[in-house]
C-alpha positions in Angstrom: 142.6 83.7 158.1 141.3 80.5 156.5 142.8 77.3 157.8 143.2 75.7 154.4 145.3 72.7 155.6 142.3 71.2 157.3 140.5 70.8 154.0 142.5 67.7 153.2 142.0 66.0 156.5 140.0 62.8 156.1 137.4 63.7 158.7 136.5 66.9 156.7 136.3 65.1 153.4 134.2 62.2 154.5 130.5 62.4 155.0 129.0 61.0 158.2 127.3 57.6 158.0 123.6 57.4 157.4 121.4 56.0 160.3 119.7 53.8 157.7 123.0 52.7 156.1 121.8 49.0 155.9 119.0 50.1 153.6 121.0 52.1 151.1 121.6 49.1 148.9 118.1 47.7 148.9 116.6 47.4 145.4 114.6 50.4 144.2 113.8 51.5 140.6 114.8 55.0 139.2 112.5 57.4 137.5 113.1 55.8 134.1 111.4 52.6 135.0 108.8 53.5 137.6 106.6 56.4 138.5 107.4 58.8 141.4 104.5 57.4 143.3 105.7 53.8 142.9 109.3 54.8 144.0 108.0 56.6 147.1 105.7 53.7 148.1 108.8 51.4 148.0 110.7 53.9 150.1 108.1 54.2 152.8 107.6 50.5 152.9 111.3 49.5 153.1 112.7 52.6 154.7 115.0 53.3 151.8 116.8 56.7 152.1 116.1 59.5 149.6 119.8 60.4 149.5 123.0 58.8 148.3 126.6 59.7 148.9 128.0 61.8 146.1 131.7 62.4 145.3 132.7 66.0 144.5 136.2 66.5 143.1 138.7 69.1 144.3 141.3 68.0 141.8 142.4 64.9 140.0 143.6 63.3 143.2 141.2 64.5 145.9 137.4 64.3 146.3 135.0 65.0 149.1 131.6 63.5 149.9 128.2 64.8 150.7 124.7 63.4 150.9 122.8 64.2 147.7 119.0 64.2 147.2 118.0 61.7 144.6 115.5 63.1 142.0 112.0 61.7 142.5 112.5 60.3 146.0 111.1 61.6 149.2 113.4 62.5 152.0 112.8 60.4 155.1 113.0 62.1 158.5 116.4 60.3 159.0 117.6 61.9 155.7 116.6 65.4 156.8 118.3 65.0 160.2 121.5 63.8 158.5 121.5 66.7 156.0 121.0 69.2 158.7 123.7 67.7 160.9 126.2 67.6 158.0 125.5 71.1 156.6 128.2 72.8 158.7 130.9 70.4 157.4 129.8 71.0 153.8 129.7 74.8 154.2 133.2 74.7 155.8 134.6 73.2 152.6 132.6 75.6 150.3 133.9 78.5 152.4 137.4 77.6 151.7 136.7 77.2 147.9 135.0 80.6 148.0 138.0 82.2 149.7 140.4 80.6 147.3 138.6 81.2 143.9 135.8 83.6 144.6 132.2 82.9 143.9 129.4 84.4 141.8 125.8 84.5 143.0 122.8 84.4 140.6 119.1 84.5 140.6 116.7 83.7 137.7 116.9 87.4 136.5 120.6 87.9 137.0 122.7 89.1 134.0 125.2 86.3 133.2 127.2 87.9 130.4 130.2 90.0 130.9 132.5 90.4 133.9 131.1 89.7 137.4 132.3 90.8 140.8 133.4 87.8 142.9 132.5 87.1 146.5 135.2 85.8 148.7 133.3 85.2 151.9 130.8 82.4 152.3 128.8 84.5 154.8 128.2 86.9 152.0 126.8 84.1 149.9 124.5 83.2 152.8 123.3 86.8 153.0 122.5 86.7 149.3 120.5 83.5 149.8 118.6 85.1 152.7 117.7 88.1 150.5 116.0 85.5 148.2 114.0 84.2 151.1 116.3 81.3 152.1 116.4 81.6 155.9 116.8 77.8 156.1 118.0 75.6 153.2 119.8 72.6 151.9 122.4 72.5 149.2 122.7 70.7 145.8 126.3 70.7 144.6 127.6 69.7 141.1 131.2 69.5 140.1 131.6 70.4 136.4 134.8 69.4 134.7 136.4 71.4 131.9 134.2 71.6 128.8 135.1 72.9 125.3 132.2 72.8 122.7 131.3 74.3 119.4 128.5 76.8 119.9 125.8 77.4 117.3 123.6 79.6 119.4 125.3 82.9 119.0 125.6 83.2 115.2 124.6 86.4 113.4 122.4 86.7 110.4 125.5 86.7 108.2 126.6 83.3 109.5 125.1 80.0 108.5 123.3 77.8 111.0 125.0 74.7 109.8 128.5 75.7 111.1 129.5 76.8 114.5 130.5 80.4 114.7 131.9 80.2 118.3 133.7 78.0 120.7 132.3 77.9 124.2 134.8 77.2 127.0 133.8 76.4 130.6 136.7 75.7 133.0 136.2 73.3 135.9 133.7 74.7 138.5 131.3 73.9 141.3 127.7 74.8 140.9 125.7 75.2 144.2 121.9 75.5 144.4 120.0 76.5 147.5 116.9 74.3 148.0 113.8 74.2 150.2 112.0 71.2 151.6 108.3 70.9 152.1 106.4 68.2 154.0 104.8 65.3 152.1 103.4 61.9 153.0 106.1 59.9 154.9 108.7 62.7 154.9 109.7 65.7 152.9 110.4 66.6 149.2 112.2 69.3 147.4 110.0 72.3 146.5 108.8 71.8 143.0 108.6 75.4 141.9 112.0 76.3 143.3 113.4 79.8 143.4 116.6 80.0 141.5 119.4 80.9 143.9 122.8 79.7 143.1 126.5 80.2 143.6 129.2 79.2 141.1 132.8 78.8 142.0 135.0 78.9 139.0 138.7 77.9 138.5 138.9 80.2 135.5 136.7 82.5 133.5 134.1 80.9 131.1 134.2 82.5 127.7 132.8 82.5 124.2 135.3 82.9 121.4 134.3 84.0 117.9 136.0 81.8 115.3 136.3 84.3 112.6 137.5 87.3 114.6 139.2 85.6 117.6 137.3 88.0 119.9 136.4 86.5 123.3 133.7 87.5 125.8 133.1 86.3 129.3 129.8 84.6 129.8 128.3 82.6 132.7 125.3 81.3 130.7 126.9 78.9 128.3 125.8 75.7 130.1 128.1 73.4 128.0 129.6 71.4 131.0 128.0 68.3 132.5 128.2 67.3 136.1 130.3 64.4 137.2 127.6 62.3 138.7 129.4 59.6 140.8 127.4 58.3 143.7 127.5 55.4 146.2 125.3 53.5 145.8 124.6 54.3 142.1 121.2 55.9 141.8 120.8 55.1 138.1 120.7 51.4 137.4 
């Protein structure tokens, strides 16, 4: 039986400190104002971590933390050690969300339209990832709040392109990607040509509703929600 009460204990929600905590606030440009090579040279010189603390919401009142890999940065050896050490805590939280809501696993070629069979055991998610070649991995986690958008992509030939024919609805959910690291100068980096291996934990079914007929269909490929990207320190200046 899942010990769900422990999910709200502070020691579970809080990420461990970074061994290079004193360097997290050092000035470093983001990818919009400097090249990847320039960013990584600054990192190696000043020992600036390639991760920042990200806040993931459980509900309106509660969030938890994890160390998130910043796009364009290398991961220093200290980053990788921290991610590996903290993985069991992160997976413990995800296991409880999977047990509570159920999860849906996808690869690049998975069908995402129609009803899906949920998984309620995190170990089954791990087995799915292993089948895709992920014997070792790190996780990228996005929390997506509720999104309701007009949808122009599913119109028929009888419907005009200038007006939306559908409404796309995505309830709040968590999107989890399995990632691999490869060695690079001064540390590690995320594998560029990544294999798509993800798990989505939904608080409700995403659906597409036809405005004229009122007919709804379940779809997991709408992509209308945007992640809540709240980090400390902020990675975009």
